[in-house]
N, C-alpha and C positions, 0 to 999 in steps of 0.2 A: 504494499499499499504506499502511495506517495502522499506526503504531507507537506504542503507549502502555503504560505500566507497569500492573501489577495494581492499584496504589493508585488510579489514575484510574478504572478500571472499578468497583472496590468503592465508591468515593466517589460514583459516579453512579447506582448501582443503584436507590436509592430516590428519586432526584432527578427532577424533571420540568422541562424535557423530557429524556427519557432518551437514551442513546447510540444508540438506534434512529432518532432524528430526524436529518434531514440537517444537515450542517455546510457553510456557505459561508465560505471563508477568503479574503476579499477585501481587508480593511482592513490593508494591508501597511505597517508602520511604516517599513520601509527605503526606501519609494518616494521620500521627500523628502530623503534623506541624500546626502552628497557623498563623493568619494574620500577626503577628509580624515578621515572617520569610520572608515575601515577600515584595519586593520593586518594584515599577513600575515607568515608565516615566510619566504616566498619567492613570487615571481611570475614567470611567463615573459613574453617579449616580446609574444606573441600572446594571453596570458591575464592581463590586468591585474586588480588587486584590486577595482576599482570596477565591473566588468562585471555582477555580480549586482544592482547597484542600477539597472540599465538593462534590465529584462526585455523591453522591446519591440524590442531590437536583436539582431543576430546576433553576440553576443559572449559570452565566458565567462571565469571565473577558472580559471587552471591554475597550480599551483605548479611549481617546478623539481624538487623532491625531496619524498619523504615519509619520516617523518611531517611533516604540514604543518598549519598552523592559519590560519583566516580569522576575524578578530575585528572586530566592529563595535560602536562606541559609539553608542547610540541618542540620546545627547545629554541625556536626562532619564529619570526613572523612568517606566516604561510597563507596562501590564498585557499579559501575553503568555500565551496558552494553546495556540498552534499554531506550528509551524515547518514550512514547506513547501520541498521540494527538487524541481526539475523539470528536464527536458531534459538530465539528466546522463548520463554514460557509465560509471558505477560498475561495473555488472555486466559490461560489455564488457571492461574492463581488469582486473577483479578487485580493485577498491578497496573500502574500508570507511569508514564515516562515523559520527561521534559528535557529538551536540549538547549544549552546556552553556549555561546561563543564569546570570547573576550580578548582584547588586546593585552590585558593584564589580569591579575588574579581577582579583580572585582567583577562579579557576574551580575550585579544589579544594574539595570538600565538607568540612565541618568542624563542630565544636561550639564555639560561643562560650561562654567561661567568664568570669564577672565577678570572680572572686577572692574570693568570699564563701563561708563554710562552708555546706554543704547543697547547693551547686551542683557537680555532678560527673557523670562517666559511670561506671556500675558494673555488674558482673555477679556473680552468686553464686559461691561456691566450687564447683569441680567438679574431677574427676580430671584433666582436660586442663591445668589450671593448676598442678598439684602437681608441679613440677619438683624432683627430689631431688638431681640431680647438677650437671653444668655448666649454666650458665644464660646466656641472652642475652635482653635486653629491647630492643625497638626501638620508638621513639616519634617521631611527627611532630608538631611544635608550632610555634606562633609566639607566644611570650609577649610580653605588652605591655612587659615589662621583664626582660631576661636577667640583670640584677643587682638583683633585687627587694629591697625593704625587709625582707621576711621570707622564709624558705625556702619554696619551692613544690614540690609533688609533680608529677611527670610520670606515673609509673605505680607502683602499689603493690599488694602483697598483704600488708597490714601493719596489725594492730590490737594496740595495747599491752595493752589489757584482756585478762586471761587469758593473756598472753604468746602471742598468736596472730600472730606475726610470721614472714614467709617472705622477701620481697625487696621492695626499694624503690629507685626512681630519682628524684632530686630535683635542684634547682638552688639553691645557697646564695646568700647576700647578696653574696658577692664575685664571683659569676659562675662558680664552679666547679661541675662536675657531680659528684654524689655518689651512689654506689651502696651499698646496705646489704643484707646477708644475715645469716642466723642458722641454726645447726644444731639449736638446741633451743627456739627461740621467745623466748629471753631474752638470751643472749650475742650481742651485736651486732658484726658485722665491718663496718667502714666503709671504703669506697674513695672517695677524693677525687681528682679529676683534677689532675695535676701542674701544669696551667696553666688559666687561665680560658677559657671557651668562646669569647669574643670575638664572639659573635653579636649583631648589631644589634637594638635593640628593635623588636619587631613583625615581625622577619624569620623566615621559615619555615625550619626546619631539622629534619633527621631525625637522631636520636641513638641510638646503640647502646652498651649497657653489656654487656660480656662478663666473665664470671667463671668461671674454670676450676676445677672441683672437685678435680682431681688435684694441681694446684700451688698453688691459692689465689690465683693472679694475676688482677688485674682490669685491664680496658682500657676506654677510651672512644673512640668513633669518631663522625665527623660526615659527613653527605652532604646533597646538595640535593634528592634524590628518593629514594623508598624502594628503588628498584632501581638507584640511581646508584653512583658510585665512592666508596667509603668512605675517609676519611683519618683516621688515628689522632690523637686529641687528646692531646698530651703523651706521656709515657712510661708503661710498665707500672707498676702499683701492686701491691706485695707484699701477700700475705694469708695466710690459714690454709687448708690443704687439708682440706676437710670437706664434708659434705652440706648440703642445704637442708631446713629444717624444713617438714613437711607441716601447714600451718595451716588453720584453718577460715575465715580472713578472706576477704572478697570481693576481687575484682580491681577497682581503681579507676584511672581516668585523671583527672588534675587535682585529686586530693585523697588524703588518707590517713586511716586510723582511722575508717572508715565515714563519711567526709565531715565529720569534726569537726576535722581538722588540715590544715595546709599547703595551703590552697586556691590554685589556680593562676588567673591572669588572662591571657586571650588566646584563641587559637584552637587547638583540638586536632584534628589531621588523621588520626591513625593510632596504633595501638598493637598490639603482639603480644609473645608470649613464646615462646622456643625452648629446647628441652631439650638442646642440644648446641652446642659452639663451631662456628660456621659452619653450624648446622643450619637447618631450615625452620620457619616459623611453625607452632605447634601449634594456635593459634586466634588470632583477631584482632578488633580493632574497626576497621571501615572504614565511614565515613559514607555512602558511595555505596550501601551495602546498605539504607539507610533511605529514608524519605519526608520531604520538606521539612517542617519544623516539628513532626514527630512527637516523641513523648516516649519512644520505644523503637526499637531497631534490632536486627534478627535477623541474625546473621552467616550469610552464604552459604557460609562455609568449614566451620564445624562446628556451627552452630545455636545458639551462645551468644546469649542475649537480654541486650542492654545497655539499661539505663534511663538516660534523661537526667534526672537529679535536678534539680529546679528549686525555688528558694526566693528570695522577694523580687523586686525589680525594679531593674535588669534581671536576668533569670534566665538560666540555661544554656539555649541555643537551638540546635537542630539545623538547619544550613543545607546542604541538598542541592543542589549546582549541576548535577548530572546531569539532563538532560532526556531523554536516551536513551543506552543502552549502544551500543557499537560495532555497527554494522549493515552486513552485506555483502549487498546486494540480489541477488535471483536474476534480475532483469531491470532494464531502464532506465526503467521506468515511474515516474510521480511518486510521491514519498514524502511522507507527511503525518504529522508527529509531533504527538500530542495529549496534553495533561496538564491538571491543574487549573490555575487561574489563578495566575500568579506576577507580582509587581511587581519588575521588573528594569531594568537599564540597559545591560548588555553581553550580547552573543550571540557564542558561539564555535563554529565548525564545525571539527572535526578530521578529517583525512584520513590513512588508513594503508593499507598493503597495496600500493597502486600509485598512480601519478599519474593523477588523474581530472579531468575538466572539470565545472565547476559554473556553468551559465549562469543559473539561477534560484534565488534564496534569498529566502524570504518569511517574515515573522513578524508576529504581532499577536494580536488577539482575534477568535475565530471567531464568526460569526453562527449561532446555533442556531435552526433553524426551530421554530415552535410546533406544527406539524402534520407528520404523515407525508405523503409524496407521494400525491396522489389518483389513483385509476384505474390503468390499465396503465402500466408504466414499463419502458423499455429501459435496463438498467444500463449506465453509461457505459463500463465496461471491456469489455463484451461487444458494444458497438455500433460495430463497426469500419467505417470508410469508406475505401475504396481506389480511387484514380483510376488507371486503366490506359490506357496508350496502345498500341493495336494496330499492328503493322507488316504491311503488305500488299505483295505484289509487284505489278509493273505488270500482270501477268496476273490479279490479283485473288486470288492465293493467300495464305493466312495464313502468315506466316513468323516470328512471334514477338510478344512484347509486352514492354513495360517499365512499371514502376510509377512514376508521376509523384508520388504523395503517399499517405501512409498516416496515418490519424488515427482519431478517435472522434467520434461525434455522437449526441446524444440531446435529449430535451425533458422538462421537468418541469412538473407542474401542482399547485397547492395550492388547496384549497377551504375556504371558511368561516373565513377569517382575520379576526381582530378588527381593525377599521379603525384603532383607535389603535395597536395593535401594528404593523400594516403601516406606518403613517406614521413611527413612531419607529425601527423597526429595519430593515425591508426596503426602504423607499423610498430611504434613503441608498445602499444597494447598487444599486438599480435605476437611480439617477441616473448612476452611473459604470460600470455593467456593460458598456456598449457600447465603452468605451475602456480598461477595466482587466481584465487577465486574473486568474483566481482559481482556487483549488482547490475542488473540489466532491466531497463524500463523501455518498452518498445514504443509507447505513445503516452507520455506523462499527462498530457492535457485531456485526451479523449478517454483513456483507460488507466486511471491512476492506481487501480487496485491490482493491475497486472504487472507485478514486479517479481523478479527472480533473483535469488542469491545463488550463483551458478559457477560452474567450472567448464573448461573446454579441454578435452583430453587429447586433441590432435593439434598439430601445427596449423596455423592459419596462413594461407598463401594466396595472393591475388593472381588474377588472370589479366594479362595486358592485351587490350584490343588495339592493334596497330592501326587499323583504319580510322577509328574514332580518337585515337591517342588518349584513351581513358582506361580505367581499371574496374574490374568486377571482382567481388570477393564474397565468400560464403563460409559459414562454419556452424557446427553443432554446439549445443550447450545443455547441461543438465545440472540439477541440484534441487534446492528448496524452493517452493513456490508459495 
């Protein structure tokens, strides 16, 4: 089964070769790595971490408990547009799997902010942001400096011009968290944490500012994850019991006053606003909703469109580490994750739901054929091969049968290939096909379920057509379907 986001399909619609052309995913970067490259949350005695690096053996990775992560350092930057998973038992045990790719060891999607005015994340004013009573603001960030030389904004709905102020959350130069609200757009109520945050520079932390409209009391809370355990920072901060002004200001992450004040430097991971103490998010900014390097993100919660405002160099940049959302397969057939090319160094496979076995994990750059398959073709997923051993009595009576092996088998043919293209792209695959298993998808767009994890047992040799000055080639393949 092929899994890819809409962004990949849309980006490839006008491209040639299209998604209807076969993909051969054979150039596995993991092939030459060692166990030292892999780190895991846990591993069982029979399921060691390095098993997926040895796909030619009868071994597998198996954690002790879930959720679990399998992380590999590729050793250097590499171009990746596919991740393949095969011979797993996810469907049998009810497990789910997620793929993330990253340039560094941080697998959470975020926006890089350079700390320069004009660089920020923003969405226009809307009714969902107009919190009039009690207020909660939640932000996930890793500032380059949590005791900055100038105050930096985490989240704001705050424009001084025209007194369009509602609420604001910042970090001051001493390292205190600061929350501000106003009931009329001009009279500012300031809440400063009674102690400094103590967050290390570059450290990711989730911050919650709570302001109770009935009592005027303000509180600050810290957590390591958005759904983790919150610990109050310091004590309660007294304030004035009043409403929050309904301003026309945009909501911004990493800046205030329409990007003209308090620019933040670091990484922004998350932001939401809640209209009650202990309430749920009304709307949110969540980078996983977007596409890597895009300049806007549409919230899957409420449809808010966030703009990644960019100015100068380096500029604000959206970094989406998600390669796939959590997937619960309906069967144990091979999984092939496809996306546009990314230059990355780290791959992480996450397991949830149930403990599952992962014998084969592959990633790299897919070979995209320049032609469709020629002539009749038996789709790999439909071309089952079953070896049955029949049982007979001494008297010659049929008394049952047993299945010795199940698999898939097919062949493919390509005609009129450019000789230079063949030598550059297909021949490197042909050289290793008899010894290297690979993923084959004959029509990713039209038939995404028809993927095989296969091998070819004979050498692949092209036939040269002297009249047309082109090449034809065909070969057989068999394996898991």
